[in-house]
VODREN-97798 format. One record per residue (C-alpha): residue number from 1; x negated, y negated, z. Coordinates in Angstrom, 3 decimals. Layout:
PT    n         u         v         w
PT  NUM         X         Y         Z
...
//
This chain:
PT    n         u         v         w
PT    1    48.511  -160.289   -76.817
PT    2    51.398  -157.854   -76.894
PT    3    49.879  -155.552   -74.266
PT    4    49.442  -158.241   -71.652
PT    5    51.565  -158.246   -68.512
PT    6    52.860  -161.617   -67.294
PT    7    53.991  -161.419   -63.664
PT    8    56.407  -163.911   -62.125
PT    9    55.128  -167.155   -60.636
PT   10    56.676  -168.008   -57.275
PT   11    55.825  -170.341   -54.432
PT   12    56.915  -167.505   -52.142
PT   13    53.845  -165.523   -53.131
PT   14    51.319  -168.215   -52.207
PT   15    48.774  -167.385   -49.532
PT   16    45.403  -168.474   -48.246
PT   17    42.300  -166.673   -47.061
PT   18    40.889  -169.185   -44.642
PT   19    40.280  -172.310   -46.678
PT   20    40.804  -170.561   -50.029
PT   21    44.266  -171.298   -51.392
PT   22    45.697  -168.633   -53.714
PT   23    48.853  -168.703   -55.823
PT   24    49.436  -165.074   -54.840
PT   25    47.665  -162.436   -52.746
PT   26    46.691  -159.950   -55.493
PT   27    43.052  -159.825   -56.586
PT   28    40.921  -157.336   -58.419
PT   29    38.412  -155.353   -56.354
PT   30    34.683  -155.569   -56.852
PT   31    33.218  -152.815   -58.976
PT   32    36.436  -151.904   -60.770
PT   33    36.972  -154.662   -63.301
PT   34    33.499  -155.493   -64.578
PT   35    31.349  -158.573   -64.230
PT   36    33.435  -160.857   -66.434
PT   37    36.661  -160.969   -68.424
PT   38    36.898  -157.252   -69.231
PT   39    40.546  -157.093   -68.075
PT   40    41.677  -160.210   -69.968
PT   41    42.997  -158.057   -72.807
PT   42    45.614  -156.646   -70.429
PT   43    46.768  -159.718   -68.535
PT   44    46.086  -163.377   -67.857
PT   45    43.319  -163.518   -65.279
PT   46    44.593  -166.865   -64.075
PT   47    47.861  -165.224   -63.023
PT   48    46.082  -163.211   -60.345
PT   49    45.141  -164.575   -56.954
PT   50    41.482  -164.146   -57.861
PT   51    39.077  -162.002   -59.841
PT   52    36.381  -160.377   -57.708
PT   53    33.433  -159.520   -59.905
PT   54    31.260  -156.434   -59.613
PT   55    28.549  -156.894   -56.990
PT   56    25.533  -158.839   -58.225
PT   57    21.954  -159.015   -56.989
PT   58    19.317  -161.601   -57.768
PT   59    17.466  -159.282   -60.144
PT   60    18.827  -156.824   -62.722
PT   61    19.432  -153.357   -61.317
PT   62    19.742  -150.129   -63.339
PT   63    22.039  -148.228   -61.005
PT   64    22.167  -144.479   -60.431
PT   65    21.720  -141.602   -62.885
PT   66    24.759  -140.108   -64.634
PT   67    27.258  -138.673   -64.000
PT   68    28.469  -141.636   -61.973
PT   69    32.208  -141.060   -61.635
PT   70    34.213  -137.957   -60.745
PT   71    37.970  -137.661   -60.253
PT   72    39.048  -135.812   -57.109
PT   73    42.473  -134.757   -55.875
PT   74    43.696  -138.016   -54.377
PT   75    41.174  -140.488   -55.667
PT   76    37.791  -140.926   -57.247
PT   77    34.153  -140.479   -56.266
PT   78    31.722  -142.963   -57.720
PT   79    27.984  -143.428   -57.512
PT   80    27.382  -146.218   -59.994
PT   81    24.658  -147.607   -57.774
PT   82    25.436  -151.315   -58.102
PT   83    24.227  -151.573   -61.688
PT   84    24.155  -155.181   -62.787
PT   85    22.520  -157.759   -65.044
PT   86    21.184  -159.962   -62.257
PT   87    22.602  -163.318   -61.250
PT   88    20.750  -165.455   -63.800
PT   89    22.102  -163.438   -66.720
PT   90    25.588  -163.358   -65.192
PT   91    25.652  -167.107   -64.707
PT   92    24.647  -167.587   -68.335
PT   93    26.764  -164.975   -70.085
PT   94    29.789  -164.044   -67.935
PT   95    30.659  -167.039   -65.784
PT   96    31.553  -169.397   -68.679
PT   97    34.138  -166.939   -70.008
PT   98    35.646  -166.488   -66.562
PT   99    35.929  -170.250   -66.205
PT  100    37.569  -170.548   -69.611
PT  101    40.106  -167.828   -68.681
PT  102    41.497  -169.918   -65.845
PT  103    40.555  -167.322   -63.229
PT  104    39.673  -168.090   -59.637
PT  105    36.482  -166.152   -59.060
PT  106    35.094  -164.454   -55.984
PT  107    31.461  -163.457   -56.457
PT  108    30.383  -160.265   -54.732
PT  109    26.683  -160.161   -53.837
PT  110    24.363  -157.477   -52.514
PT  111    20.713  -157.041   -51.612
PT  112    18.124  -154.654   -50.249
PT  113    16.724  -157.140   -47.739
PT  114    18.137  -160.046   -45.780
PT  115    16.082  -162.362   -47.992
PT  116    17.702  -160.841   -51.098
PT  117    21.137  -161.758   -49.782
PT  118    20.013  -165.264   -48.870
PT  119    18.649  -165.909   -52.357
PT  120    21.775  -164.525   -54.020
PT  121    24.033  -166.770   -51.937
PT  122    21.817  -169.765   -52.698
PT  123    22.058  -169.162   -56.466
PT  124    25.831  -168.737   -56.452
PT  125    26.401  -171.768   -54.225
PT  126    24.242  -173.939   -56.497
PT  127    26.164  -172.755   -59.559
PT  128    29.554  -173.380   -57.924
PT  129    29.230  -177.163   -58.035
PT  130    28.379  -177.502   -61.714
PT  131    30.193  -176.821   -64.984
PT  132    31.653  -173.364   -65.309
PT  133    30.861  -172.592   -61.687
PT  134    33.712  -174.721   -60.404
PT  135    35.965  -171.668   -60.763
PT  136    34.043  -169.911   -57.963
PT  137    36.222  -169.888   -54.851
PT  138    34.278  -167.695   -52.437
PT  139    31.461  -165.232   -51.868
PT  140    32.148  -161.645   -50.893
PT  141    29.080  -160.245   -49.150
PT  142    28.841  -156.503   -49.748
PT  143    26.859  -155.202   -46.777
PT  144    27.302  -151.527   -47.709
PT  145    23.753  -151.410   -49.015
PT  146    20.558  -149.752   -47.743
PT  147    18.216  -152.058   -45.839
PT  148    14.740  -151.210   -47.104
PT  149    13.266  -153.058   -44.119
PT  150    15.019  -150.656   -41.726
PT  151    14.365  -147.183   -43.159
PT  152    17.172  -147.717   -45.703
PT  153    19.885  -147.707   -43.071
PT  154    23.076  -149.365   -44.275
PT  155    23.478  -152.988   -43.196
PT  156    27.207  -152.278   -42.738
PT  157    26.517  -149.565   -40.161
PT  158    24.966  -152.024   -37.717
PT  159    26.638  -155.057   -36.157
PT  160    23.243  -156.736   -35.706
PT  161    22.147  -156.155   -39.313
PT  162    25.514  -157.371   -40.586
PT  163    25.193  -160.509   -38.463
PT  164    21.716  -161.154   -39.877
PT  165    22.974  -160.925   -43.461
PT  166    25.914  -163.217   -42.812
PT  167    23.697  -165.785   -41.085
PT  168    21.231  -165.696   -43.979
PT  169    23.948  -166.306   -46.579
PT  170    25.219  -169.512   -44.986
PT  171    26.182  -171.960   -47.739
PT  172    28.959  -174.303   -48.784
PT  173    31.138  -171.450   -50.106
PT  174    33.510  -169.434   -47.901
PT  175    31.990  -166.007   -47.210
PT  176    33.885  -162.770   -46.680
PT  177    32.002  -159.792   -45.240
PT  178    33.012  -156.576   -47.001
PT  179    32.752  -153.851   -44.400
PT  180    32.374  -150.081   -44.503
PT  181    34.859  -147.610   -42.987
PT  182    32.004  -145.151   -42.341
PT  183    31.452  -146.323   -38.767
PT  184    32.845  -145.274   -35.384
PT  185    34.361  -148.715   -34.703
PT  186    34.952  -151.185   -37.525
PT  187    35.935  -153.893   -35.029
PT  188    32.419  -153.808   -33.586
PT  189    30.919  -154.401   -37.048
PT  190    33.493  -157.129   -37.701
PT  191    32.329  -158.802   -34.494
PT  192    28.784  -158.853   -35.838
PT  193    29.934  -160.314   -39.142
PT  194    31.819  -163.102   -37.386
PT  195    28.942  -163.827   -35.042
PT  196    26.791  -164.234   -38.146
PT  197    29.175  -166.850   -39.517
PT  198    31.502  -164.898   -41.805
PT  199    34.594  -166.896   -42.742
PT  200    36.620  -163.744   -43.345
PT  201    36.590  -159.956   -43.658
PT  202    37.232  -157.654   -46.611
PT  203    38.441  -154.258   -45.365
PT  204    37.344  -151.711   -46.524
PT  205    34.670  -150.332   -48.829
PT  206    34.633  -146.674   -49.906
PT  207    34.383  -143.575   -47.721
PT  208    31.321  -141.387   -48.145
PT  209    32.091  -138.166   -50.006
PT  210    30.591  -135.310   -51.957
PT  211    31.808  -133.014   -54.746
PT  212    30.046  -129.794   -55.724
PT  213    30.022  -127.861   -58.975
PT  214    31.424  -124.456   -58.000
PT  215    29.260  -122.653   -60.550
PT  216    25.882  -124.184   -59.762
PT  217    26.567  -125.274   -56.194
PT  218    24.954  -128.618   -56.941
PT  219    26.464  -132.092   -56.553
PT  220    28.610  -133.202   -59.466
PT  221    27.371  -136.801   -59.338
PT  222    23.893  -137.602   -60.557
PT  223    22.842  -139.241   -57.289
PT  224    24.425  -136.572   -55.068
PT  225    27.104  -138.101   -52.883
PT  226    29.359  -141.021   -53.715
PT  227    32.045  -143.362   -52.475
PT  228    35.628  -142.114   -52.242
PT  229    38.267  -144.606   -53.338
PT  230    41.898  -144.490   -54.388
PT  231    45.089  -143.466   -52.614
PT  232    43.274  -141.174   -50.161
PT  233    41.588  -144.218   -48.623
PT  234    44.753  -146.298   -48.216
PT  235    45.656  -145.209   -44.653
PT  236    42.042  -145.850   -43.621
PT  237    42.244  -149.387   -44.990
PT  238    45.598  -150.029   -43.311
PT  239    44.216  -148.948   -39.965
PT  240    41.064  -151.062   -40.329
PT  241    43.145  -154.138   -41.176
PT  242    45.534  -153.438   -38.274
PT  243    42.691  -153.038   -35.775
PT  244    40.788  -156.119   -36.925
PT  245    43.922  -158.246   -37.024
PT  246    44.742  -157.138   -33.480
PT  247    41.216  -157.963   -32.360
PT  248    40.958  -161.288   -34.197
PT  249    44.440  -162.775   -34.749
PT  250    43.209  -165.856   -36.625
PT  251    40.429  -164.439   -38.798
PT  252    41.092  -164.306   -42.567
PT  253    41.359  -160.698   -43.799
PT  254    41.503  -159.209   -47.291
PT  255    42.788  -155.629   -47.465
PT  256    41.492  -153.192   -50.070
PT  257    41.814  -149.454   -50.487
PT  258    44.284  -147.364   -52.440
PT  259    46.569  -150.178   -53.627
PT  260    48.471  -148.562   -56.477
PT  261    51.903  -150.172   -56.018
PT  262    53.547  -153.266   -54.652
PT  263    54.562  -151.308   -51.569
PT  264    50.916  -150.471   -50.910
PT  265    50.180  -154.197   -51.029
PT  266    53.064  -154.941   -48.671
PT  267    51.776  -152.344   -46.207
PT  268    48.374  -154.030   -46.012
PT  269    50.017  -157.443   -45.615
PT  270    52.212  -156.099   -42.807
PT  271    49.091  -154.680   -41.145
PT  272    47.593  -158.170   -41.112
PT  273    45.926  -158.840   -44.454
PT  274    46.185  -162.308   -45.997
PT  275    45.522  -160.924   -49.481
PT  276    44.851  -157.571   -51.131
PT  277    42.629  -156.174   -53.841
PT  278    43.497  -153.633   -56.535
PT  279    40.604  -151.426   -57.553
PT  280    40.620  -147.755   -58.541
PT  281    44.151  -148.033   -59.959
PT  282    42.736  -150.085   -62.846
PT  283    40.766  -147.074   -64.101
PT  284    44.038  -145.266   -64.740
PT  285    45.937  -148.364   -65.864
PT  286    44.068  -151.618   -66.584
PT  287    47.351  -153.512   -66.097
PT  288    47.593  -152.325   -62.482
PT  289    46.801  -155.669   -60.756
PT  290    49.605  -157.441   -62.618
PT  291    52.029  -154.565   -62.019
PT  292    51.273  -154.603   -58.304
PT  293    51.900  -158.357   -58.272
PT  294    55.213  -157.952   -60.077
PT  295    56.329  -155.202   -57.689
PT  296    55.276  -157.270   -54.678
PT  297    57.354  -160.183   -55.964
PT  298    60.383  -157.897   -56.303
PT  299    59.899  -156.579   -52.764
PT  300    59.762  -160.117   -51.382
PT  301    62.894  -161.105   -53.316
PT  302    64.784  -158.023   -52.135
PT  303    63.822  -158.591   -48.507
PT  304    64.221  -162.365   -48.565
PT  305    60.635  -162.779   -47.431
PT  306    57.601  -164.762   -48.484
PT  307    53.973  -163.751   -48.179
PT  308    53.474  -166.546   -45.665
PT  309    56.347  -165.094   -43.572
PT  310    54.614  -161.710   -43.496
PT  311    51.267  -163.250   -42.575
PT  312    52.828  -165.312   -39.782
PT  313    54.560  -162.298   -38.262
PT  314    51.356  -160.251   -38.349
PT  315    49.485  -162.986   -36.492
PT  316    52.231  -163.389   -33.904
PT  317    52.175  -159.653   -33.296
PT  318    48.404  -159.707   -32.897
PT  319    48.456  -162.684   -30.531
PT  320    51.102  -161.046   -28.383
PT  321    49.194  -157.783   -28.137
PT  322    45.545  -158.836   -27.778
PT  323    45.031  -161.111   -24.814
PT  324    41.298  -160.332   -24.718
PT  325    40.579  -161.263   -28.329
PT  326    38.830  -164.564   -29.062
PT  327    40.869  -167.518   -30.221
PT  328    41.150  -168.034   -34.005
PT  329    38.671  -170.925   -33.932
PT  330    36.135  -169.399   -31.564
PT  331    33.218  -167.280   -32.723
PT  332    33.215  -163.926   -30.922
PT  333    30.475  -163.074   -28.489
PT  334    29.132  -159.738   -27.358
PT  335    31.311  -159.926   -24.249
PT  336    34.391  -160.620   -26.347
PT  337    34.205  -157.477   -28.472
PT  338    37.708  -156.018   -28.104
PT  339    38.211  -152.468   -26.934
PT  340    41.216  -150.215   -27.095
PT  341    42.245  -147.389   -24.826
PT  342    42.600  -144.089   -26.693
PT  343    46.018  -142.520   -26.443
PT  344    47.406  -139.757   -28.608
PT  345    46.779  -139.059   -32.275
PT  346    50.467  -139.520   -33.069
PT  347    52.090  -142.530   -34.771
PT  348    52.115  -145.797   -32.886
PT  349    55.132  -147.980   -32.322
PT  350    55.288  -150.987   -34.693
PT  351    54.136  -153.440   -32.027
PT  352    51.612  -151.162   -30.332
PT  353    47.859  -151.610   -30.811
PT  354    46.341  -148.718   -32.724
PT  355    43.582  -147.175   -30.564
PT  356    40.007  -146.869   -31.727
PT  357    39.266  -143.168   -31.452
PT  358    35.588  -143.565   -32.347
PT  359    35.674  -140.558   -34.639
PT  360    33.240  -139.937   -37.460
PT  361    29.819  -141.512   -37.204
PT  362    27.219  -143.446   -39.120
PT  363    27.541  -141.067   -42.068
PT  364    31.322  -140.770   -41.871
//
């Protein structure tokens, strides 16, 4: 189609997230490109590193009341509420088209109990070895969901709860834990995810936010608060990736948050990501993932670098600066949770570890 963007193909863009080999590091982000081939009109899905589908639960879920999306100064608030058709319907209606498109697919799953997550992982893993399911490359486990067995506290706000979810989703597919930035120390939650068996980390989900109607004084979104995404979140994502890479030099990391340009992607890669996801930018321009890929390719050409070069340097930096972190092949233990000494709030030198200031709290 005339409106489709075809980015360059180059061996210099190849990367891997643990055992998942990708032709390039640019993926879509869950929740921003639908459950299937909605973006295929704008670019070849097979040209991207992977397509991450909107989070799916075992059963259909209606989501939150409207309005669900609200544009704010430097981003977007959303409270869609994980609306979805349920995994059975998705496997029947959306997966075959994704397979036919040539896309590599990462399936994002969610649940309200640990058992919900376990069942979702079981269904996806079973589908991945037959027919159209062979395009499924990994599971992304979205733990930013209320645990109805623990007074609706977010799984992602507790290292123990995150570990329980990751242990319950054990299957033959690689699993990436998608973590929340709304915690005092994301490295602590990452430790729980890895203890539970996560093969990698996706950093980060949205920040909690609220917008009010200045006439009525009531929340603009139908469910009240929402998740802030877009360019405002980018520095938060960069810091989370930097801290987790410093803590765990060998752990696969996917960076997500405010990737609007190729330079944004490069910044996350330099911080320690193995791949990146493009999300909110697609609401403004559905061709954004392909444009980011094209700009990333130009940056690499201009700087005489490959994505693997960037990844290697980030790991070497982390290994040199984190003598207390566990080895890449060792599962972290409670005694191995890295800590950082707070310094100033000013910018850090390129090779300096960024301190964990433990600001914010469970609700951001």
